[in-house]
CHARMM internal coordinates of N, CA and C (Angstrom, degrees):
IC EDIT
DIST 1 N 1 CA 1.4462
DIST 1 CA 1 C 1.5230
ANGL 1 N 1 CA 1 C 109.79
DIST 1 C 2 N 1.2985
ANGL 1 CA 1 C 2 N 117.01
DIHE 1 N 1 CA 1 C 2 N 132.87
DIST 2 N 2 CA 1.4673
ANGL 1 C 2 N 2 CA 120.14
DIHE 1 CA 1 C 2 N 2 CA -179.07
DIST 2 CA 2 C 1.5239
ANGL 2 N 2 CA 2 C 110.55
DIHE 1 C 2 N 2 CA 2 C -91.64
DIST 2 C 3 N 1.3139
ANGL 2 CA 2 C 3 N 114.19
DIHE 2 N 2 CA 2 C 3 N 158.12
DIST 3 N 3 CA 1.4630
ANGL 2 C 3 N 3 CA 121.34
DIHE 2 CA 2 C 3 N 3 CA 179.06
DIST 3 CA 3 C 1.5259
ANGL 3 N 3 CA 3 C 110.31
DIHE 2 C 3 N 3 CA 3 C -73.46
DIST 3 C 4 N 1.3319
ANGL 3 CA 3 C 4 N 118.32
DIHE 3 N 3 CA 3 C 4 N 142.31
DIST 4 N 4 CA 1.4678
ANGL 3 C 4 N 4 CA 118.83
DIHE 3 CA 3 C 4 N 4 CA 175.57
DIST 4 CA 4 C 1.5272
ANGL 4 N 4 CA 4 C 110.60
DIHE 3 C 4 N 4 CA 4 C -69.67
DIST 4 C 5 N 1.3029
ANGL 4 CA 4 C 5 N 116.05
DIHE 4 N 4 CA 4 C 5 N 150.52
DIST 5 N 5 CA 1.4602
ANGL 4 C 5 N 5 CA 121.61
DIHE 4 CA 4 C 5 N 5 CA 179.66
DIST 5 CA 5 C 1.5275
ANGL 5 N 5 CA 5 C 109.31
DIHE 4 C 5 N 5 CA 5 C -70.67
DIST 5 C 6 N 1.3508
ANGL 5 CA 5 C 6 N 118.26
DIHE 5 N 5 CA 5 C 6 N 129.17
DIST 6 N 6 CA 1.4592
ANGL 5 C 6 N 6 CA 120.02
DIHE 5 CA 5 C 6 N 6 CA 179.33
DIST 6 CA 6 C 1.5345
ANGL 6 N 6 CA 6 C 110.98
DIHE 5 C 6 N 6 CA 6 C -67.17
DIST 6 C 7 N 1.3163
ANGL 6 CA 6 C 7 N 115.16
DIHE 6 N 6 CA 6 C 7 N 149.50
DIST 7 N 7 CA 1.4615
ANGL 6 C 7 N 7 CA 120.59
DIHE 6 CA 6 C 7 N 7 CA -179.77
DIST 7 CA 7 C 1.5288
ANGL 7 N 7 CA 7 C 110.00
DIHE 6 C 7 N 7 CA 7 C -68.88
DIST 7 C 8 N 1.3152
ANGL 7 CA 7 C 8 N 117.25
DIHE 7 N 7 CA 7 C 8 N 143.68
DIST 8 N 8 CA 1.4569
ANGL 7 C 8 N 8 CA 122.58
DIHE 7 CA 7 C 8 N 8 CA 177.03
DIST 8 CA 8 C 1.5228
ANGL 8 N 8 CA 8 C 108.74
DIHE 7 C 8 N 8 CA 8 C -108.26
DIST 8 C 9 N 1.3061
ANGL 8 CA 8 C 9 N 115.47
DIHE 8 N 8 CA 8 C 9 N 129.38
DIST 9 N 9 CA 1.4530
ANGL 8 C 9 N 9 CA 121.02
DIHE 8 CA 8 C 9 N 9 CA 179.08
DIST 9 CA 9 C 1.5206
ANGL 9 N 9 CA 9 C 108.26
DIHE 8 C 9 N 9 CA 9 C -110.74
DIST 9 C 10 N 1.3024
ANGL 9 CA 9 C 10 N 116.53
DIHE 9 N 9 CA 9 C 10 N 131.09
DIST 10 N 10 CA 1.4650
ANGL 9 C 10 N 10 CA 120.72
DIHE 9 CA 9 C 10 N 10 CA -179.76
DIST 10 CA 10 C 1.5267
ANGL 10 N 10 CA 10 C 109.56
DIHE 9 C 10 N 10 CA 10 C -110.80
DIST 10 C 11 N 1.3189
ANGL 10 CA 10 C 11 N 116.04
DIHE 10 N 10 CA 10 C 11 N 133.53
DIST 11 N 11 CA 1.4590
ANGL 10 C 11 N 11 CA 121.35
DIHE 10 CA 10 C 11 N 11 CA 178.51
DIST 11 CA 11 C 1.5210
ANGL 11 N 11 CA 11 C 108.92
DIHE 10 C 11 N 11 CA 11 C -84.21
DIST 11 C 12 N 1.3299
ANGL 11 CA 11 C 12 N 114.97
DIHE 11 N 11 CA 11 C 12 N 125.50
DIST 12 N 12 CA 1.4666
ANGL 11 C 12 N 12 CA 119.42
DIHE 11 CA 11 C 12 N 12 CA 179.50
DIST 12 CA 12 C 1.5242
ANGL 12 N 12 CA 12 C 111.97
DIHE 11 C 12 N 12 CA 12 C -107.78
DIST 12 C 13 N 1.3360
ANGL 12 CA 12 C 13 N 117.32
DIHE 12 N 12 CA 12 C 13 N -25.86
DIST 13 N 13 CA 1.4591
ANGL 12 C 13 N 13 CA 121.11
DIHE 12 CA 12 C 13 N 13 CA -178.93
DIST 13 CA 13 C 1.5298
ANGL 13 N 13 CA 13 C 107.88
DIHE 12 C 13 N 13 CA 13 C -109.33
DIST 13 C 14 N 1.3409
ANGL 13 CA 13 C 14 N 116.27
DIHE 13 N 13 CA 13 C 14 N 83.62
DIST 14 N 14 CA 1.4556
ANGL 13 C 14 N 14 CA 120.79
DIHE 13 CA 13 C 14 N 14 CA -173.58
DIST 14 CA 14 C 1.5245
ANGL 14 N 14 CA 14 C 112.91
DIHE 13 C 14 N 14 CA 14 C -66.96
DIST 14 C 15 N 1.3213
ANGL 14 CA 14 C 15 N 118.70
DIHE 14 N 14 CA 14 C 15 N -34.22
DIST 15 N 15 CA 1.4726
ANGL 14 C 15 N 15 CA 119.35
DIHE 14 CA 14 C 15 N 15 CA -178.85
DIST 15 CA 15 C 1.5314
ANGL 15 N 15 CA 15 C 110.65
DIHE 14 C 15 N 15 CA 15 C -65.54
DIST 15 C 16 N 1.3080
ANGL 15 CA 15 C 16 N 117.08
DIHE 15 N 15 CA 15 C 16 N -41.24
DIST 16 N 16 CA 1.4642
ANGL 15 C 16 N 16 CA 120.85
DIHE 15 CA 15 C 16 N 16 CA 177.77
DIST 16 CA 16 C 1.5248
ANGL 16 N 16 CA 16 C 111.11
DIHE 15 C 16 N 16 CA 16 C -67.70
DIST 16 C 17 N 1.3206
ANGL 16 CA 16 C 17 N 116.69
DIHE 16 N 16 CA 16 C 17 N -39.53
DIST 17 N 17 CA 1.4660
ANGL 16 C 17 N 17 CA 122.03
DIHE 16 CA 16 C 17 N 17 CA 179.45
DIST 17 CA 17 C 1.5278
ANGL 17 N 17 CA 17 C 110.85
DIHE 16 C 17 N 17 CA 17 C -63.56
DIST 17 C 18 N 1.3203
ANGL 17 CA 17 C 18 N 117.12
DIHE 17 N 17 CA 17 C 18 N -45.62
DIST 18 N 18 CA 1.4592
ANGL 17 C 18 N 18 CA 121.43
DIHE 17 CA 17 C 18 N 18 CA 179.65
DIST 18 CA 18 C 1.5242
ANGL 18 N 18 CA 18 C 110.78
DIHE 17 C 18 N 18 CA 18 C -64.73
DIST 18 C 19 N 1.3386
ANGL 18 CA 18 C 19 N 116.95
DIHE 18 N 18 CA 18 C 19 N -40.95
DIST 19 N 19 CA 1.4646
ANGL 18 C 19 N 19 CA 120.51
DIHE 18 CA 18 C 19 N 19 CA 178.78
DIST 19 CA 19 C 1.5261
ANGL 19 N 19 CA 19 C 110.72
DIHE 18 C 19 N 19 CA 19 C -63.76
DIST 19 C 20 N 1.3217
ANGL 19 CA 19 C 20 N 117.61
DIHE 19 N 19 CA 19 C 20 N -39.21
DIST 20 N 20 CA 1.4611
ANGL 19 C 20 N 20 CA 120.28
DIHE 19 CA 19 C 20 N 20 CA 179.94
DIST 20 CA 20 C 1.5296
ANGL 20 N 20 CA 20 C 111.01
DIHE 19 C 20 N 20 CA 20 C -67.82
DIST 20 C 21 N 1.3309
ANGL 20 CA 20 C 21 N 117.79
DIHE 20 N 20 CA 20 C 21 N -34.73
DIST 21 N 21 CA 1.4602
ANGL 20 C 21 N 21 CA 120.12
DIHE 20 CA 20 C 21 N 21 CA 176.33
DIST 21 CA 21 C 1.5174
ANGL 21 N 21 CA 21 C 111.09
DIHE 20 C 21 N 21 CA 21 C -66.35
DIST 21 C 22 N 1.3157
ANGL 21 CA 21 C 22 N 117.93
DIHE 21 N 21 CA 21 C 22 N -40.12
DIST 22 N 22 CA 1.4703
ANGL 21 C 22 N 22 CA 121.08
DIHE 21 CA 21 C 22 N 22 CA 177.54
DIST 22 CA 22 C 1.5209
ANGL 22 N 22 CA 22 C 110.29
DIHE 21 C 22 N 22 CA 22 C -64.97
DIST 22 C 23 N 1.3178
ANGL 22 CA 22 C 23 N 116.95
DIHE 22 N 22 CA 22 C 23 N -41.80
DIST 23 N 23 CA 1.4647
ANGL 22 C 23 N 23 CA 121.26
DIHE 22 CA 22 C 23 N 23 CA -178.83
DIST 23 CA 23 C 1.5244
ANGL 23 N 23 CA 23 C 110.67
DIHE 22 C 23 N 23 CA 23 C -67.35
DIST 23 C 24 N 1.3260
ANGL 23 CA 23 C 24 N 117.37
DIHE 23 N 23 CA 23 C 24 N -34.97
DIST 24 N 24 CA 1.4550
ANGL 23 C 24 N 24 CA 121.59
DIHE 23 CA 23 C 24 N 24 CA -179.54
DIST 24 CA 24 C 1.5218
ANGL 24 N 24 CA 24 C 111.51
DIHE 23 C 24 N 24 CA 24 C -64.48
DIST 24 C 25 N 1.3160
ANGL 24 CA 24 C 25 N 117.44
DIHE 24 N 24 CA 24 C 25 N -30.22
DIST 25 N 25 CA 1.4470
ANGL 24 C 25 N 25 CA 121.02
DIHE 24 CA 24 C 25 N 25 CA -178.47
DIST 25 CA 25 C 1.5174
ANGL 25 N 25 CA 25 C 114.42
DIHE 24 C 25 N 25 CA 25 C -82.27
DIST 25 C 26 N 1.3297
ANGL 25 CA 25 C 26 N 118.10
DIHE 25 N 25 CA 25 C 26 N -9.88
DIST 26 N 26 CA 1.4563
ANGL 25 C 26 N 26 CA 119.45
DIHE 25 CA 25 C 26 N 26 CA -178.31
DIST 26 CA 26 C 1.5271
ANGL 26 N 26 CA 26 C 110.51
DIHE 25 C 26 N 26 CA 26 C -86.97
DIST 26 C 27 N 1.3112
ANGL 26 CA 26 C 27 N 115.70
DIHE 26 N 26 CA 26 C 27 N 143.24
DIST 27 N 27 CA 1.4519
ANGL 26 C 27 N 27 CA 121.67
DIHE 26 CA 26 C 27 N 27 CA -179.01
DIST 27 CA 27 C 1.5224
ANGL 27 N 27 CA 27 C 107.46
DIHE 26 C 27 N 27 CA 27 C -133.85
DIST 27 C 28 N 1.3182
ANGL 27 CA 27 C 28 N 115.63
DIHE 27 N 27 CA 27 C 28 N 119.74
DIST 28 N 28 CA 1.4576
ANGL 27 C 28 N 28 CA 120.93
DIHE 27 CA 27 C 28 N 28 CA -179.11
DIST 28 CA 28 C 1.5188
ANGL 28 N 28 CA 28 C 108.52
DIHE 27 C 28 N 28 CA 28 C -110.06
DIST 28 C 29 N 1.3194
ANGL 28 CA 28 C 29 N 117.18
DIHE 28 N 28 CA 28 C 29 N 125.42
DIST 29 N 29 CA 1.4668
ANGL 28 C 29 N 29 CA 122.25
DIHE 28 CA 28 C 29 N 29 CA -178.52
DIST 29 CA 29 C 1.5215
ANGL 29 N 29 CA 29 C 108.58
DIHE 28 C 29 N 29 CA 29 C -122.37
DIST 29 C 30 N 1.3044
ANGL 29 CA 29 C 30 N 115.57
DIHE 29 N 29 CA 29 C 30 N 128.71
DIST 30 N 30 CA 1.4549
ANGL 29 C 30 N 30 CA 121.75
DIHE 29 CA 29 C 30 N 30 CA 176.36
DIST 30 CA 30 C 1.5279
ANGL 30 N 30 CA 30 C 107.95
DIHE 29 C 30 N 30 CA 30 C -103.50
DIST 30 C 31 N 1.3317
ANGL 30 CA 30 C 31 N 116.78
DIHE 30 N 30 CA 30 C 31 N 127.87
DIST 31 N 31 CA 1.4519
ANGL 30 C 31 N 31 CA 121.91
DIHE 30 CA 30 C 31 N 31 CA 177.74
DIST 31 CA 31 C 1.5202
ANGL 31 N 31 CA 31 C 109.35
DIHE 30 C 31 N 31 CA 31 C -119.27
DIST 31 C 32 N 1.3151
ANGL 31 CA 31 C 32 N 115.85
DIHE 31 N 31 CA 31 C 32 N 136.59
DIST 32 N 32 CA 1.4553
ANGL 31 C 32 N 32 CA 121.92
DIHE 31 CA 31 C 32 N 32 CA 177.69
DIST 32 CA 32 C 1.5235
ANGL 32 N 32 CA 32 C 108.09
DIHE 31 C 32 N 32 CA 32 C -96.08
DIST 32 C 33 N 1.3286
ANGL 32 CA 32 C 33 N 117.24
DIHE 32 N 32 CA 32 C 33 N 119.99
DIST 33 N 33 CA 1.4652
ANGL 32 C 33 N 33 CA 121.11
DIHE 32 CA 32 C 33 N 33 CA -177.85
DIST 33 CA 33 C 1.5277
ANGL 33 N 33 CA 33 C 112.02
DIHE 32 C 33 N 33 CA 33 C -69.07
DIST 33 C 34 N 1.3092
ANGL 33 CA 33 C 34 N 117.75
DIHE 33 N 33 CA 33 C 34 N -21.23
DIST 34 N 34 CA 1.4660
ANGL 33 C 34 N 34 CA 121.89
DIHE 33 CA 33 C 34 N 34 CA -179.61
DIST 34 CA 34 C 1.5282
ANGL 34 N 34 CA 34 C 112.10
DIHE 33 C 34 N 34 CA 34 C -85.40
DIST 34 C 35 N 1.3178
ANGL 34 CA 34 C 35 N 118.27
DIHE 34 N 34 CA 34 C 35 N -4.72
DIST 35 N 35 CA 1.4547
ANGL 34 C 35 N 35 CA 122.34
DIHE 34 CA 34 C 35 N 35 CA -176.35
DIST 35 CA 35 C 1.5250
ANGL 35 N 35 CA 35 C 111.11
DIHE 34 C 35 N 35 CA 35 C -70.88
DIST 35 C 36 N 1.3422
ANGL 35 CA 35 C 36 N 116.73
DIHE 35 N 35 CA 35 C 36 N 139.59
DIST 36 N 36 CA 1.4507
ANGL 35 C 36 N 36 CA 121.79
DIHE 35 CA 35 C 36 N 36 CA 175.41
DIST 36 CA 36 C 1.5198
ANGL 36 N 36 CA 36 C 108.07
DIHE 35 C 36 N 36 CA 36 C -82.47
DIST 36 C 37 N 1.3144
ANGL 36 CA 36 C 37 N 116.50
DIHE 36 N 36 CA 36 C 37 N 118.14
DIST 37 N 37 CA 1.4585
ANGL 36 C 37 N 37 CA 120.22
DIHE 36 CA 36 C 37 N 37 CA -174.49
DIST 37 CA 37 C 1.5140
ANGL 37 N 37 CA 37 C 113.06
DIHE 36 C 37 N 37 CA 37 C -84.08
DIST 37 C 38 N 1.3143
ANGL 37 CA 37 C 38 N 118.60
DIHE 37 N 37 CA 37 C 38 N -36.88
DIST 38 N 38 CA 1.4551
ANGL 37 C 38 N 38 CA 121.26
DIHE 37 CA 37 C 38 N 38 CA -176.42
DIST 38 CA 38 C 1.5213
ANGL 38 N 38 CA 38 C 110.28
DIHE 37 C 38 N 38 CA 38 C -115.79
DIST 38 C 39 N 1.3256
ANGL 38 CA 38 C 39 N 115.98
DIHE 38 N 38 CA 38 C 39 N 127.86
DIST 39 N 39 CA 1.4634
ANGL 38 C 39 N 39 CA 120.61
DIHE 38 CA 38 C 39 N 39 CA 177.08
DIST 39 CA 39 C 1.5226
ANGL 39 N 39 CA 39 C 108.75
DIHE 38 C 39 N 39 CA 39 C -79.89
DIST 39 C 40 N 1.3319
ANGL 39 CA 39 C 40 N 118.35
DIHE 39 N 39 CA 39 C 40 N 146.11
DIST 40 N 40 CA 1.4687
ANGL 39 C 40 N 40 CA 119.97
DIHE 39 CA 39 C 40 N 40 CA 177.95
DIST 40 CA 40 C 1.5252
ANGL 40 N 40 CA 40 C 110.17
DIHE 39 C 40 N 40 CA 40 C -66.89
DIST 40 C 41 N 1.3255
ANGL 40 CA 40 C 41 N 116.19
DIHE 40 N 40 CA 40 C 41 N 145.54
DIST 41 N 41 CA 1.4606
ANGL 40 C 41 N 41 CA 121.64
DIHE 40 CA 40 C 41 N 41 CA -179.39
DIST 41 CA 41 C 1.5230
ANGL 41 N 41 CA 41 C 109.17
DIHE 40 C 41 N 41 CA 41 C -72.30
DIST 41 C 42 N 1.3505
ANGL 41 CA 41 C 42 N 116.93
DIHE 41 N 41 CA 41 C 42 N 128.66
DIST 42 N 42 CA 1.4625
ANGL 41 C 42 N 42 CA 120.04
DIHE 41 CA 41 C 42 N 42 CA -178.61
DIST 42 CA 42 C 1.5267
ANGL 42 N 42 CA 42 C 112.57
DIHE 41 C 42 N 42 CA 42 C -105.81
DIST 42 C 43 N 1.3378
ANGL 42 CA 42 C 43 N 118.97
DIHE 42 N 42 CA 42 C 43 N 1.61
DIST 43 N 43 CA 1.4566
ANGL 42 C 43 N 43 CA 121.58
DIHE 42 CA 42 C 43 N 43 CA 176.15
DIST 43 CA 43 C 1.5136
ANGL 43 N 43 CA 43 C 114.62
DIHE 42 C 43 N 43 CA 43 C 95.24
DIST 43 C 44 N 1.3211
ANGL 43 CA 43 C 44 N 118.88
DIHE 43 N 43 CA 43 C 44 N -15.90
DIST 44 N 44 CA 1.4690
ANGL 43 C 44 N 44 CA 120.25
DIHE 43 CA 43 C 44 N 44 CA -179.88
DIST 44 CA 44 C 1.5193
ANGL 44 N 44 CA 44 C 109.49
DIHE 43 C 44 N 44 CA 44 C -89.07
DIST 44 C 45 N 1.3339
ANGL 44 CA 44 C 45 N 117.29
DIHE 44 N 44 CA 44 C 45 N 150.41
DIST 45 N 45 CA 1.4642
ANGL 44 C 45 N 45 CA 119.48
DIHE 44 CA 44 C 45 N 45 CA -179.69
DIST 45 CA 45 C 1.5289
ANGL 45 N 45 CA 45 C 111.40
DIHE 44 C 45 N 45 CA 45 C -74.28
DIST 45 C 46 N 1.3141
ANGL 45 CA 45 C 46 N 115.56
DIHE 45 N 45 CA 45 C 46 N 154.86
DIST 46 N 46 CA 1.4676
ANGL 45 C 46 N 46 CA 120.09
DIHE 45 CA 45 C 46 N 46 CA 176.79
DIST 46 CA 46 C 1.5079
ANGL 46 N 46 CA 46 C 112.84
DIHE 45 C 46 N 46 CA 46 C 100.54
DIST 46 C 47 N 1.3139
ANGL 46 CA 46 C 47 N 113.72
DIHE 46 N 46 CA 46 C 47 N -174.00
DIST 47 N 47 CA 1.4600
ANGL 46 C 47 N 47 CA 121.81
DIHE 46 CA 46 C 47 N 47 CA -178.34
DIST 47 CA 47 C 1.5293
ANGL 47 N 47 CA 47 C 111.34
DIHE 46 C 47 N 47 CA 47 C -72.19
DIST 47 C 48 N 1.3420
ANGL 47 CA 47 C 48 N 118.06
DIHE 47 N 47 CA 47 C 48 N 141.72
DIST 48 N 48 CA 1.4658
ANGL 47 C 48 N 48 CA 119.60
DIHE 47 CA 47 C 48 N 48 CA 177.72
DIST 48 CA 48 C 1.5306
ANGL 48 N 48 CA 48 C 111.31
DIHE 47 C 48 N 48 CA 48 C -65.07
DIST 48 C 49 N 1.3264
ANGL 48 CA 48 C 49 N 116.56
DIHE 48 N 48 CA 48 C 49 N 146.72
DIST 49 N 49 CA 1.4607
ANGL 48 C 49 N 49 CA 121.57
DIHE 48 CA 48 C 49 N 49 CA -177.45
DIST 49 CA 49 C 1.5215
ANGL 49 N 49 CA 49 C 111.74
DIHE 48 C 49 N 49 CA 49 C -68.72
DIST 49 C 50 N 1.3150
ANGL 49 CA 49 C 50 N 117.15
DIHE 49 N 49 CA 49 C 50 N -33.08
DIST 50 N 50 CA 1.4672
ANGL 49 C 50 N 50 CA 120.14
DIHE 49 CA 49 C 50 N 50 CA -177.93
DIST 50 CA 50 C 1.5136
ANGL 50 N 50 CA 50 C 109.22
DIHE 49 C 50 N 50 CA 50 C -120.29
END
COOR INIT
IC SEED 1 N 1 CA 1 C
IC BUILD
């Protein structure tokens, strides 16, 4: 039995396609300066709970 031929998709709206590729590559990160980054050590092994 042979494999079925995969579907071919053709891009017709190149400006929208290019814009979506540019948008996909952007990464926006929000950081809170008031956030506590390191939890105090409680003596138990493993990752801190908070």
